[in-house]
C-alpha positions as CSV (number, residue, x, y, z in Angstrom):
1,M,0.0,0.0,0.0
2,V,1.3,3.5,-0.9
3,I,-0.1,6.6,0.8
4,P,-0.1,9.7,-1.5
5,L,2.3,12.5,-0.6
6,G,-0.6,14.7,0.4
7,C,-1.5,12.2,3.1
8,R,1.8,12.5,4.9
9,L,0.8,13.6,8.3
10,F,3.2,15.5,10.5
11,A,6.5,17.2,10.8
12,T,8.4,14.4,9.2
13,T,8.2,12.2,6.2
14,C,7.8,9.5,8.9
15,I,9.6,6.8,7.0
16,L,6.9,5.6,4.6
17,G,9.2,2.9,3.3
18,I,9.4,0.0,1.1
19,I,8.2,2.3,-1.7
20,G,10.0,0.4,-4.3
21,I,13.0,2.6,-4.7
22,P,15.1,0.6,-7.2
23,P,18.4,-0.7,-5.9
24,M,21.8,0.2,-7.3
25,V,23.1,-0.2,-10.8
26,S,25.3,-3.2,-11.6
27,L,28.8,-3.0,-10.4
28,A,29.8,-5.2,-13.3
29,Q,29.1,-2.7,-16.1
30,P,31.9,-1.4,-18.3
31,I,33.4,2.0,-17.4
32,S,32.8,4.8,-19.9
33,H,32.5,8.6,-20.0
34,P,29.0,9.4,-21.1
35,T,28.1,12.8,-22.6
36,Q,25.2,14.8,-21.5
37,T,22.7,16.8,-23.6
38,S,20.8,19.8,-22.3
39,E,17.6,17.8,-22.0
40,E,18.7,14.7,-20.2
41,L,19.4,14.5,-16.4
42,F,21.8,12.0,-15.0
43,Y,24.9,11.6,-12.8
44,T,27.6,9.0,-13.1
45,Y,28.7,6.1,-10.9
46,Y,32.1,4.9,-12.0
47,G,31.4,5.9,-15.6
48,Q,27.8,4.5,-15.8
49,K,24.8,6.8,-16.3
50,I,22.2,6.9,-13.5
51,P,19.3,8.6,-15.4
52,L,17.0,10.9,-13.4
53,N,13.7,12.7,-14.0
54,Q,12.7,16.0,-12.5
55,R,9.4,16.2,-10.8
56,S,7.2,19.1,-11.9
57,D,4.6,18.7,-9.2
58,I,6.9,19.2,-6.2
59,I,9.3,22.0,-5.2
60,G,12.1,21.4,-2.8
61,V,12.9,23.9,-0.1
62,S,16.0,24.5,1.9
63,F,15.6,26.5,5.1
64,T,18.3,29.0,6.4
65,P,20.7,27.3,8.9
66,E,20.0,29.7,11.7
67,S,16.2,29.3,11.6
68,G,16.4,25.6,11.2
69,S,18.9,24.7,13.9
70,R,17.8,21.7,15.8
71,T,19.7,22.8,18.9
72,R,17.5,25.9,19.4
73,G,14.1,25.9,20.9
74,T,11.2,26.8,18.5
75,T,7.6,27.5,18.9
76,Q,6.6,26.2,15.5
77,P,8.4,24.0,13.0
78,L,9.5,25.9,9.8
79,Y,7.5,23.6,7.5
80,M,4.3,24.6,9.4
81,Q,5.2,28.3,9.1
82,L,5.6,27.8,5.4
83,Q,2.4,25.9,5.1
84,E,0.5,28.7,6.8
85,A,2.3,31.4,4.8
86,L,1.3,29.7,1.5
87,Q,-2.3,29.4,2.6
88,Q,-2.6,33.1,3.5
89,Q,-3.0,35.8,1.0
90,G,0.4,37.4,0.5
91,S,1.3,37.6,4.1
92,G,4.5,36.8,5.9
93,T,6.8,37.6,3.0
94,R,9.9,39.7,2.8
95,G,9.1,41.2,-0.6
96,S,6.2,43.1,-1.9
97,G,4.6,40.3,-3.9
98,R,1.1,39.3,-3.0
99,G,-1.1,36.6,-4.3
100,A,-4.1,34.3,-3.6
101,P,-3.8,31.5,-1.1
102,L,-1.8,28.6,-2.5
103,N,-3.4,25.2,-2.1
104,A,-0.2,23.2,-1.5
105,Q,0.9,20.5,0.9
106,V,4.2,21.1,2.7
107,Q,6.0,17.9,3.8
108,P,9.1,18.3,6.0
109,I,12.3,16.4,5.2
110,G,14.2,16.5,8.5
111,N,14.4,20.0,10.0
112,R,16.5,21.5,7.2
113,Y,14.4,20.8,4.1
114,A,10.8,20.4,2.9
115,L,8.8,19.4,-0.1
116,V,5.9,21.5,-1.4
117,K,3.5,19.4,-3.4
118,L,1.4,21.5,-5.7
119,P,-2.2,20.7,-6.8
120,R,-2.5,18.2,-9.6
121,N,-2.2,19.6,-13.1
122,T,-0.6,22.9,-12.0
123,R,0.6,24.7,-15.1
124,S,4.2,25.9,-15.5
125,A,3.2,29.5,-14.7
126,G,1.6,28.3,-11.5
127,V,4.8,26.5,-10.5
128,S,6.8,29.6,-11.1
129,M,4.4,31.7,-9.1
130,A,4.6,29.1,-6.2
131,R,8.3,29.1,-6.3
132,Q,8.4,32.9,-6.1
133,R,6.0,32.9,-3.1
134,I,8.2,30.3,-1.3
135,Q,11.4,32.2,-1.9
136,Q,9.8,35.3,-0.4
137,Q,9.7,33.8,3.1
138,S,12.6,35.1,5.2
139,Y,13.5,31.7,6.6
140,V,13.7,30.0,3.2
141,S,17.3,29.8,1.8
142,Q,16.4,28.5,-1.7
143,T,14.2,26.3,-3.7
144,L,15.7,23.0,-5.0
145,P,14.9,20.6,-7.8
146,V,13.2,17.4,-6.8
147,L,14.2,14.3,-8.8
148,R,13.5,10.6,-9.0
149,R,15.2,7.7,-10.7
150,R,14.0,6.9,-14.2
151,A,12.6,3.4,-13.7
152,A,11.1,1.1,-16.2
153,G,7.4,1.8,-16.2
154,E,5.6,4.6,-14.5
155,D,4.1,2.8,-11.6
156,A,2.9,4.2,-8.3
157,Q,5.9,3.1,-6.4
158,A,8.3,4.9,-8.8
159,N,6.3,8.0,-8.5
160,Q,6.8,8.1,-4.7
161,E,10.6,8.7,-4.8
162,N,11.7,12.2,-4.0
163,I,15.4,13.2,-4.2
164,L,16.4,16.8,-3.4
165,L,19.3,18.3,-5.3
166,P,21.1,21.0,-3.3
167,N,24.1,23.0,-4.6
168,E,26.6,20.6,-3.1
169,I,28.9,18.0,-4.5
170,V,31.0,15.4,-2.6
171,L,34.4,15.6,-4.3
172,S,37.0,12.9,-3.8
173,L,40.5,13.7,-4.9
174,E,43.4,11.4,-5.7
175,P,45.8,10.9,-2.8
176,N,48.8,13.2,-2.5
177,I,47.4,15.8,-4.9
178,S,49.3,19.1,-4.5
179,D,47.7,22.1,-2.8
180,S,48.3,24.1,-6.0
181,R,46.5,21.5,-8.2
182,R,43.6,21.4,-5.7
183,R,43.2,25.2,-5.8
184,Q,43.5,25.2,-9.6
185,L,40.8,22.5,-9.9
186,L,38.4,24.4,-7.7
187,A,39.1,27.7,-9.5
188,Q,38.7,26.2,-13.0
189,N,35.3,24.7,-12.1
190,Q,34.3,27.8,-10.0
191,L,33.9,25.8,-6.8
192,E,34.3,26.7,-3.2
193,V,34.9,24.3,-0.3
194,V,32.0,24.0,2.2
195,R,34.2,21.9,4.4
196,P,36.6,18.9,4.3
197,L,34.7,15.7,5.2
198,R,35.7,14.4,8.6
199,F,37.1,10.9,9.0
200,A,37.5,10.8,5.2
201,E,40.8,11.5,3.5
202,D,40.9,13.6,0.4
203,R,37.1,14.1,0.3
204,Y,35.4,17.5,0.4
205,L,31.9,19.0,0.3
206,V,32.0,21.7,-2.3
207,R,29.5,23.9,-4.0
208,S,29.3,25.8,-7.3
209,Q,29.7,29.6,-7.3
210,T,27.8,29.9,-10.5
211,A,25.6,26.8,-11.3
212,T,22.2,26.2,-9.7
213,G,19.3,23.8,-10.0
214,T,19.8,20.8,-12.2
215,H,23.0,22.3,-13.7
216,I,24.8,20.9,-10.6
217,L,24.5,17.5,-12.3
218,Q,26.5,18.8,-15.2
219,V,29.2,20.2,-12.9
220,S,29.5,16.9,-11.1
221,N,29.7,14.9,-14.4
222,R,32.4,17.3,-15.7
223,L,34.4,16.9,-12.6
224,N,34.5,13.2,-13.0
225,T,36.7,13.6,-16.1
226,A,39.1,16.0,-14.5
227,I,42.7,15.0,-13.7
228,G,43.2,14.4,-10.0
229,V,39.6,13.6,-9.3
230,Q,38.6,10.2,-7.9
231,S,34.9,10.9,-8.1
232,A,32.3,13.6,-7.9
233,T,28.7,13.0,-6.9
234,P,25.9,15.4,-6.1
235,N,25.2,15.4,-2.3
236,F,21.6,14.2,-2.9
237,I,19.1,14.5,0.0
238,Q,17.2,11.2,0.1
239,T,14.5,9.7,2.2
240,P,14.8,5.9,2.0
241,S,12.3,4.6,4.4
242,Y,10.6,1.9,6.5
243,Q,7.1,0.7,5.8
244,P,4.7,0.4,8.7
245,Q,2.9,-2.9,8.7
246,Q,0.0,-2.8,6.2
247,T,-2.0,-5.0,8.6
248,Q,-2.1,-2.1,11.0
249,I,-4.1,-0.1,8.5
250,D,-6.1,-2.7,6.5
251,S,-7.0,-5.0,9.3
252,P,-10.2,-4.3,11.3
253,K,-8.6,-5.9,14.4
254,L,-6.3,-3.0,15.2
255,V,-6.4,-3.0,19.0
256,Q,-5.4,-5.7,21.5
257,K,-7.0,-4.9,24.8
258,K,-5.4,-5.1,28.2
259,A,-1.8,-5.5,27.1
260,T,-0.4,-5.4,30.6
261,R,-2.2,-8.7,31.4
262,S,-2.1,-10.4,28.0
263,L,1.6,-10.0,27.5
264,P,2.6,-12.2,30.4
265,E,-0.1,-14.7,29.4
266,T,1.2,-14.8,25.8
267,V,4.7,-15.5,27.0
268,A,3.6,-18.1,29.5
269,A,1.9,-20.0,26.7
270,F,5.3,-21.0,25.3
271,P,8.1,-23.0,26.9
272,M,11.3,-21.2,27.9
273,P,14.3,-22.5,25.9
274,E,16.7,-24.5,27.9
275,K,20.4,-23.8,28.6
276,T,20.2,-20.0,27.9
277,P,22.7,-18.0,29.9
278,F,20.9,-14.8,28.8
279,A,17.4,-16.1,29.2
280,Q,14.8,-13.4,29.8
281,S,11.0,-13.5,30.0
282,L,10.4,-12.4,26.4
283,L,12.8,-15.0,24.9
284,P,10.0,-17.4,23.9
285,L,8.6,-14.7,21.6
286,Q,12.0,-14.1,20.0
287,W,11.7,-16.8,17.4
288,H,14.7,-15.5,15.4
289,L,16.9,-16.6,18.3
290,D,15.3,-20.0,18.9
291,S,12.1,-20.9,17.0
292,T,11.5,-24.1,19.0
293,P,9.0,-22.6,21.5
294,R,6.9,-21.3,18.6
295,R,7.3,-24.2,16.1
296,G,7.7,-27.2,18.4
297,N,10.3,-30.0,18.3
298,F,9.0,-31.7,15.2
299,L,9.4,-28.8,12.7
300,P,12.8,-27.7,11.4
301,R,14.5,-24.7,13.1
302,T,14.1,-21.5,11.1
303,D,16.1,-19.4,13.6
304,L,19.8,-18.6,13.9
305,Q,20.4,-21.2,16.7
306,I,21.5,-18.4,19.0
307,T,20.8,-20.1,22.3
308,E,23.2,-22.9,21.4
309,A,25.8,-20.4,20.1
310,W,25.7,-18.6,23.4
311,E,27.0,-21.8,25.1
312,K,30.0,-21.8,22.7
313,S,30.8,-18.0,22.9
314,N,31.2,-15.2,25.4
315,G,28.2,-13.3,24.1
316,G,30.3,-10.9,22.0
317,R,32.3,-9.5,24.9
318,N,34.9,-6.9,24.0
319,V,33.3,-6.5,20.5
320,T,31.9,-3.1,19.3
321,V,29.2,-2.9,16.7
322,A,28.6,0.5,15.1
323,V,24.9,1.0,14.3
324,I,24.6,3.5,11.5
325,D,20.9,4.4,11.5
326,S,18.2,6.8,12.7
327,L,17.2,7.7,16.3
328,I,19.1,5.5,18.8
329,Q,17.6,5.8,22.3
330,W,20.7,4.4,24.0
331,D,19.2,5.0,27.4
332,H,16.6,2.3,26.8
333,P,16.8,0.0,29.9
334,D,17.8,-2.9,27.7
335,L,20.5,-1.0,25.9
336,K,22.1,1.5,28.3
337,N,24.5,-1.0,29.8
338,N,25.9,-1.9,26.4
339,I,26.7,1.5,24.9
340,A,30.3,2.3,24.0
341,N,32.0,5.3,25.6
342,T,33.8,7.4,23.0
343,A,34.7,10.5,25.1
344,N,38.3,9.5,25.7
345,Y,39.5,9.5,22.1
346,E,42.2,12.0,21.2
347,N,40.2,13.3,18.3
348,A,36.9,13.3,20.2
349,L,34.3,15.7,18.8
350,P,33.0,18.5,21.0
351,G,30.8,17.0,23.7
352,E,31.2,13.5,22.3
353,E,30.3,10.8,24.9
354,H,28.3,8.0,23.3
355,G,28.6,8.1,19.5
356,W,27.6,11.0,17.2
357,D,24.7,12.3,15.3
358,F,25.8,13.3,11.7
359,S,22.3,14.1,10.7
360,S,22.2,17.6,12.2
361,E,23.8,20.7,10.9
362,N,26.8,22.7,12.2
363,G,29.1,19.8,12.5
364,G,26.7,17.3,14.1
365,D,25.4,16.6,17.6
366,P,26.8,14.4,20.4
367,N,23.3,13.0,21.1
368,T,21.8,10.3,18.8
369,R,18.6,10.3,20.9
370,L,15.4,12.3,20.3
371,S,16.1,16.0,20.9
372,S,13.7,18.3,22.8
373,Q,12.8,20.0,19.5
374,E,12.1,16.7,17.8
375,M,10.0,15.8,20.8
376,Q,8.0,18.9,20.2
377,V,7.5,18.0,16.6
378,L,6.4,14.3,17.1
379,R,4.8,14.0,20.5
380,P,1.7,16.2,19.8
381,H,0.6,14.0,16.9
382,F,1.4,10.8,18.8
383,Q,-0.6,11.9,21.9
384,R,-3.5,13.2,19.7
385,S,-3.9,9.7,18.3
386,F,-4.8,8.5,21.8
387,A,-6.5,11.6,23.3
388,A,-8.5,13.2,20.5
389,S,-12.1,12.3,19.5
390,D,-12.9,10.5,16.3
391,Q,-14.2,13.7,14.8
392,K,-11.0,15.6,15.7
393,I,-8.9,12.9,14.1
394,L,-10.9,13.0,10.9
395,E,-10.7,16.8,10.8
396,T,-6.9,16.9,11.5
397,Y,-6.0,14.4,8.8
398,P,-8.6,14.9,6.1
399,D,-6.4,13.7,3.2
400,L,-5.7,10.4,4.9
401,A,-9.3,10.0,5.9
402,E,-10.4,10.5,2.3
403,Y,-7.8,8.0,1.1
404,L,-8.7,5.3,3.6
405,Q,-12.5,5.8,3.0
406,Q,-12.0,5.3,-0.7
407,N,-10.1,2.1,-0.1
408,N,-12.5,0.9,2.6
409,P,-16.0,2.1,1.4
410,Q,-17.8,0.0,4.0
411,A,-15.9,1.3,7.0
412,S,-17.6,3.6,9.5
413,S,-16.2,6.9,10.6
414,A,-15.1,5.3,13.8
415,E,-13.2,2.6,11.9
416,I,-11.5,5.1,9.6
417,A,-10.5,7.2,12.7
418,L,-9.0,4.0,14.3
419,R,-7.0,3.3,11.1
420,I,-5.7,6.8,11.1
421,R,-4.7,6.5,14.8
422,N,-2.7,3.4,14.2
423,Y,-1.1,4.8,11.0
424,V,0.1,7.9,12.9
425,R,1.4,5.8,15.8
426,N,3.3,3.5,13.5
427,Q,4.8,6.2,11.5
428,I,6.1,8.0,14.6
429,A,7.3,4.7,16.2
430,S,9.2,4.1,12.9
431,E,11.4,7.1,13.6
432,F,13.2,4.9,16.2
433,H,14.4,2.5,13.6
434,G,17.9,2.8,14.9
435,T,16.7,1.7,18.4
436,W,15.1,-1.3,16.8
437,S,18.3,-2.3,15.0
438,A,20.5,-1.8,18.1
439,G,18.2,-4.0,20.2
440,V,18.4,-6.9,17.7
441,I,22.2,-6.8,18.0
442,A,22.9,-6.3,21.7
443,A,19.9,-5.8,24.0
444,N,20.7,-7.1,27.4
445,P,18.0,-6.3,30.0
446,S,18.9,-6.0,33.7
447,K,15.3,-6.6,34.8
448,K,13.1,-9.7,34.5
449,M,11.0,-8.4,31.7
450,G,13.0,-7.6,28.6
451,A,14.3,-8.5,25.1
452,V,17.7,-10.0,24.5
453,G,19.9,-9.4,21.5
454,V,21.9,-11.8,19.4
455,A,25.2,-10.7,21.2
456,P,24.1,-9.5,24.6
457,N,27.7,-8.7,25.8
458,A,28.6,-6.7,22.7
459,K,28.9,-2.9,22.8
460,I,26.8,-0.6,20.6
461,L,28.3,2.5,19.0
462,P,25.4,4.8,18.1
463,V,26.0,6.6,14.9
464,R,23.0,8.6,13.6
465,V,22.8,9.6,9.9
466,F,19.0,10.0,9.5
467,G,17.1,13.1,10.4
468,L,13.4,12.9,11.0
469,G,11.6,11.4,8.1
470,G,14.6,9.4,7.0
471,E,16.4,12.4,5.6
472,I,20.0,11.4,4.7
473,D,22.7,12.8,2.5
474,A,25.8,11.2,1.0
475,A,28.3,13.4,2.9
476,S,26.9,12.5,6.3
477,L,27.0,8.8,5.5
478,V,30.6,9.0,4.2
479,E,31.6,10.7,7.5
480,A,29.6,8.2,9.6
481,V,31.3,5.2,8.1
482,G,34.7,6.7,8.6
483,Y,33.8,7.7,12.2
484,A,32.8,4.1,13.0
485,A,36.3,2.9,11.8
486,A,38.0,5.7,13.7
487,R,36.2,4.6,16.9
488,D,37.6,1.1,16.6
489,A,34.3,-0.6,15.7
490,D,34.7,-4.3,14.9
491,I,31.5,-4.4,12.9
492,I,29.5,-1.8,11.0
493,N,25.8,-2.4,10.6
494,M,24.0,-0.5,7.9
495,S,20.3,-1.2,8.0
496,L,19.6,1.1,5.1
497,G,19.0,0.3,1.5
498,G,17.6,1.7,-1.7
499,L,20.1,4.7,-1.7
500,L,21.4,6.1,-4.9
501,P,24.7,4.6,-5.9
502,D,27.4,6.8,-4.6
503,S,31.1,6.8,-5.7
504,A,32.3,8.6,-2.6
505,L,30.7,6.1,-0.2
506,T,32.0,3.2,-2.3
507,G,35.5,4.6,-2.2
508,Q,35.3,5.2,1.5
509,I,34.2,1.6,2.2
510,F,37.0,0.3,0.0
511,D,39.5,2.5,1.9
512,I,38.2,1.3,5.3
513,L,38.4,-2.4,4.3
514,D,41.9,-1.9,3.1
515,A,43.1,0.0,6.2
516,H,41.1,-2.1,8.7
517,P,40.9,-5.7,7.3
518,D,39.4,-6.8,10.6
519,I,36.3,-4.7,10.3
520,A,33.2,-6.5,9.0
521,I,30.5,-4.4,7.2
522,V,27.0,-5.8,7.2
523,A,24.2,-4.3,5.2
524,S,20.5,-5.0,4.5
525,A,19.8,-6.3,1.0
526,G,16.7,-4.1,0.5
527,N,13.0,-4.4,0.7
528,S,12.0,-3.9,-3.0
529,D,11.4,-7.6,-3.9
530,L,13.9,-7.2,-6.8
531,D,16.7,-9.3,-8.4
532,G,19.8,-7.7,-7.0
533,V,20.7,-6.2,-3.6
534,G,20.4,-2.5,-3.0
535,F,23.0,0.1,-2.3
536,P,25.1,0.1,-0.2
537,A,24.8,-3.6,0.3
538,A,26.0,-4.2,-3.3
539,I,29.4,-2.6,-2.6
540,P,31.9,-5.5,-2.8
541,G,33.3,-6.3,0.6
542,T,30.0,-5.8,2.5
543,I,27.9,-8.7,3.6
544,A,24.5,-8.4,2.0
545,V,21.7,-10.0,4.0
546,G,18.2,-11.0,2.8
547,A,15.3,-11.8,5.0
548,T,13.3,-15.0,5.9
549,N,10.2,-15.6,8.0
550,M,9.3,-18.0,10.8
551,Q,8.1,-20.5,8.2
552,G,11.4,-20.7,6.5
553,N,10.4,-18.8,3.3
554,R,11.9,-15.8,1.8
555,T,9.9,-12.8,3.0
556,F,7.6,-11.1,0.4
557,Y,9.7,-7.9,0.5
558,S,13.3,-9.2,0.5
559,N,15.6,-8.6,-2.5
560,Y,17.3,-11.7,-3.9
561,G,19.6,-12.7,-6.8
562,G,22.7,-10.8,-7.7
563,G,24.9,-9.8,-4.8
564,L,23.0,-11.6,-2.1
565,D,25.3,-13.3,0.4
566,V,23.2,-14.9,3.1
567,V,19.7,-14.7,4.6
568,A,18.6,-14.4,8.2
569,P,15.3,-13.9,10.0
570,G,13.8,-10.5,9.1
571,G,10.2,-11.0,10.2
572,D,6.9,-11.1,8.4
573,T,3.9,-9.4,10.0
574,S,1.5,-9.7,7.1
575,R,-0.5,-12.4,9.0
576,S,0.3,-11.4,12.6
577,L,2.7,-9.1,14.5
578,S,4.0,-12.2,16.3
579,G,5.8,-13.1,13.0
580,G,7.9,-10.0,13.4
581,I,11.3,-9.6,15.0
582,L,10.8,-8.6,18.7
583,T,13.2,-5.8,19.7
584,T,13.6,-2.6,21.7
585,G,11.2,0.3,20.9
586,G,11.8,4.1,21.3
587,T,8.5,5.3,22.8
588,G,8.8,3.8,26.3
589,M,10.4,6.9,27.9
590,E,8.4,8.7,30.6
591,S,8.6,12.1,28.9
592,W,6.9,10.7,25.8
593,W,3.7,9.9,27.7
594,R,3.6,13.1,29.8
595,Q,0.2,14.8,29.9
596,I,-1.8,11.7,28.7
597,S,-2.6,8.4,30.3
598,V,-0.9,5.3,29.1
599,P,-3.4,3.1,27.3
600,D,-4.5,-0.3,28.7
601,Y,-3.9,-1.9,25.3
602,S,-1.1,-2.5,22.9
603,W,-1.1,-0.4,19.7
604,G,0.4,-0.6,16.2
605,L,3.8,-2.2,16.2
606,A,4.0,-2.2,20.0
607,L,4.1,-5.3,22.1
608,D,3.3,-3.5,25.3
609,A,1.2,-0.4,26.1
610,R,4.1,2.1,26.1
611,G,5.9,0.7,23.0
612,K,9.0,-0.3,25.0
613,Y,9.1,-3.3,22.8
614,V,8.0,-3.7,19.1
615,Q,7.6,-6.5,16.5
616,V,8.9,-5.4,13.1
617,Q,9.9,-6.7,9.7
618,G,12.5,-5.9,7.1
619,T,15.9,-6.7,5.8
620,S,16.8,-3.9,8.2
621,F,16.5,-6.5,11.0
622,S,18.0,-9.5,9.2
623,A,21.2,-7.5,8.8
624,P,21.6,-6.7,12.6
625,N,20.8,-10.4,13.2
626,V,23.9,-11.2,11.2
627,S,25.9,-8.4,12.8
628,G,25.1,-10.0,16.1
629,V,26.3,-13.4,14.9
630,V,29.6,-11.8,13.7
631,A,30.0,-10.3,17.1
632,L,29.7,-13.8,18.6
633,M,32.4,-14.9,16.2
634,K,34.7,-12.0,16.9
635,G,34.2,-12.6,20.6
636,V,35.9,-16.0,20.4
637,N,38.4,-14.9,17.7
638,P,39.2,-11.2,17.6
639,D,41.7,-11.6,14.8
640,L,39.2,-12.7,12.1
641,R,39.5,-10.7,8.9
642,W,36.4,-9.6,7.0
643,E,37.1,-12.1,4.2
644,E,37.3,-14.9,6.7
645,I,34.1,-13.8,8.4
646,A,32.2,-13.7,5.1
647,T,33.6,-17.1,4.1
648,I,32.6,-18.7,7.4
649,L,29.1,-17.3,7.3
650,K,28.6,-18.7,3.8
651,E,30.2,-22.1,4.4
652,T,28.2,-22.7,7.6
653,A,24.9,-21.5,6.2
654,S,22.5,-24.0,4.7
655,Y,19.1,-24.4,3.0
656,D,18.1,-27.2,5.3
657,S,15.2,-25.4,7.0
658,L,14.3,-23.1,4.0
659,S,11.7,-23.7,1.4
660,L,10.7,-22.0,-1.8
661,L,7.1,-21.2,-2.7
662,K,5.7,-22.6,-5.9
663,A,5.4,-19.1,-7.3
664,E,9.2,-18.6,-6.7
665,K,10.0,-21.8,-8.5
666,H,8.0,-20.6,-11.4
667,H,9.7,-17.2,-11.1
668,Y,13.1,-18.8,-11.3
669,R,12.1,-20.9,-14.3
670,L,10.8,-17.9,-16.2
671,Q,13.7,-15.7,-15.2
672,A,16.2,-18.3,-16.3
673,A,14.6,-18.4,-19.7
674,V,14.4,-14.6,-20.3
675,G,17.8,-13.9,-18.6
676,F,18.7,-12.8,-15.1
677,G,18.7,-9.0,-14.6
678,T,15.8,-8.8,-17.1
679,A,12.2,-8.0,-16.0
680,M,10.0,-9.8,-18.4
681,G,11.6,-8.6,-21.6
682,Y,12.7,-5.1,-20.7
683,P,15.7,-4.1,-18.7
684,I,15.1,-2.8,-15.2
685,I,17.1,0.1,-13.9
686,R,19.7,-2.1,-12.3
687,P,20.4,-5.5,-13.8
688,S,22.1,-7.8,-11.4
689,G,25.1,-8.2,-13.7
690,I,26.2,-11.3,-11.7
691,F,24.8,-14.3,-13.4
692,P,24.3,-13.9,-17.2
693,K,23.2,-17.5,-17.6
694,A,21.0,-19.7,-15.5
695,S,23.4,-22.6,-15.1
696,P,25.8,-21.2,-12.6
697,I,23.2,-20.6,-9.9
698,S,20.5,-22.9,-8.3
699,R,17.0,-21.8,-7.4
700,E,18.0,-21.8,-3.7
701,Q,21.0,-19.7,-4.3
702,Y,19.0,-17.3,-6.4
703,F,16.6,-16.6,-3.6
704,F,18.6,-17.3,-0.4
705,G,22.3,-16.7,-1.3
706,A,24.5,-19.2,0.5
707,G,21.6,-20.0,2.8
708,L,20.3,-19.3,6.4
709,V,23.1,-18.2,8.8
710,N,23.9,-20.8,11.5
711,A,25.3,-19.0,14.5
712,L,26.4,-22.2,16.3
713,Q,28.4,-23.6,13.4
714,A,29.8,-20.1,12.6
715,V,31.1,-19.6,16.1
716,E,32.6,-23.1,16.2
717,A,34.3,-22.4,12.8
718,A,35.5,-19.0,14.1
719,R,37.5,-20.8,16.9
């Protein structure tokens, strides 16, 4: 299900993911130097064109840094000020221009950017007028082009992609380039340095002194042919995202009453696994660690065999896993004892204590948790979903109400309001994606009730790269990966996929793997159900992880085929939330519930009434499952190199408990006939480029890579 842009609800894009953003282009394509005409839009990835289209119905907005600072208090988010200004008649402008109210929807992208969606069929003159009205606001820095990748077919999913193009380029120079040549290169291309990228040698964020709009693409492409340049890529602002469970919108059974009583009863219905040094009360529900309590002794194990691996390991002690993700509430009771301290490094950033937030401006933020300003943005909508009347809910979110009513014509007003409530709650809960990932890896509760991670003794290094709504840019991600290596991370987990291919990030990862051969980088394969893993999982040297469900099938969303290394439990909540991966949630904090009563029922993704624990799905959670397994391996053998880790994971994985659906067998048969990397006769945006013929790969390898990871055998092999 895809919700129209006009139905986005609050001061964040709120991670409306698995929207079919196509994964990266093939890494196996020949290098060339394409030329660019004035009509076509593209950038290059190691010589290959990545074609783009400009959206005519959406205008990107960049706010001034001073007005958009996340560290300052604010009475009203800037996107709301812009929304009100456009709906008024010529008010709130710095110029003399006046005009009729503009019927447009303003959608925030983090706190620095926004998208202004114009009414359907707005003519070019109307777009120009709207852009002028926007630029008249004193807190608006500039308007930006909004792009999308040019995919085969114009389906609804492709139409949902929004990529902002600022006047910024990530420029990577060849090592040891002279200062005079660097100055000459900048002068010849009329560039100025915004700043050198931290934790990244020979990489800079630059901007053009003359070019604007889509001409930044041409500047970037021209730089790629210049002597002394490794690569140049526009610093795209993207919003890859996580999809709230469709069952929470479409199912009429949206509320589970009396969660405080039903949760212990649910846990008690299953046996506690035996011989578990980290056993906790929720362990029977964590089927990805041991599926026996849920599946019984007569069905094959579809889990990672973690409880047995604990007996052979030290739980990942003295191993640090960098979690590069969104909000990481590291003070969650099940996480706070396993958070790395980074304050004592010689090159510690100002105020650094527990990781770093690269998503905020002005050099970043030492706090990866929810800020007070972000709390002001999100909490009112969340609390309204519990406290407001049905009528108020329908009035507050009219676009969403209309959309849901059209898709559920028999539903009453009360049922539509309930669906909206759950949608709002899920969207906001999804902002804590990083907290979910961290819990899968290394949750270790000190109290009786709690979730346990795959490597409960490992340390988590919180590294935030996503602003609210999934806002991320290439420069921040390049810095974040370098920072993780500089802080001695043993494993880097990147539960993010569907990003645009980026030469600077690829080069950064290659440099890190070369300089730190003992670092393992694990990435999610992507949730687009396509042949070929997404970016950055497709970068050679990363471990690309697909997702399976409790039944031992590939999940309906998981990417497969070219570049897939292994699979691990990722969860499937299409039938029931209990099929998801149980992990730590971000809405359990006391301040989140201030001024309203905690409900007596579970809601949305939450397992409990506060949302301290959630049940989720995605390759975003199969990847941290594997990162946890690697932490167990590194715990017994710290000297393992990343090549050895990847080899062990593949050699000890198997298809024994996995099974293909009949539809997948037919898919494989048809795909083998028409050619891998081909979508029923026409090329998709990114052919896998890995298996040109059917013969080198089996059906199982096509959908599962080397198979389901086996933690017990991997730990034993690591010894």
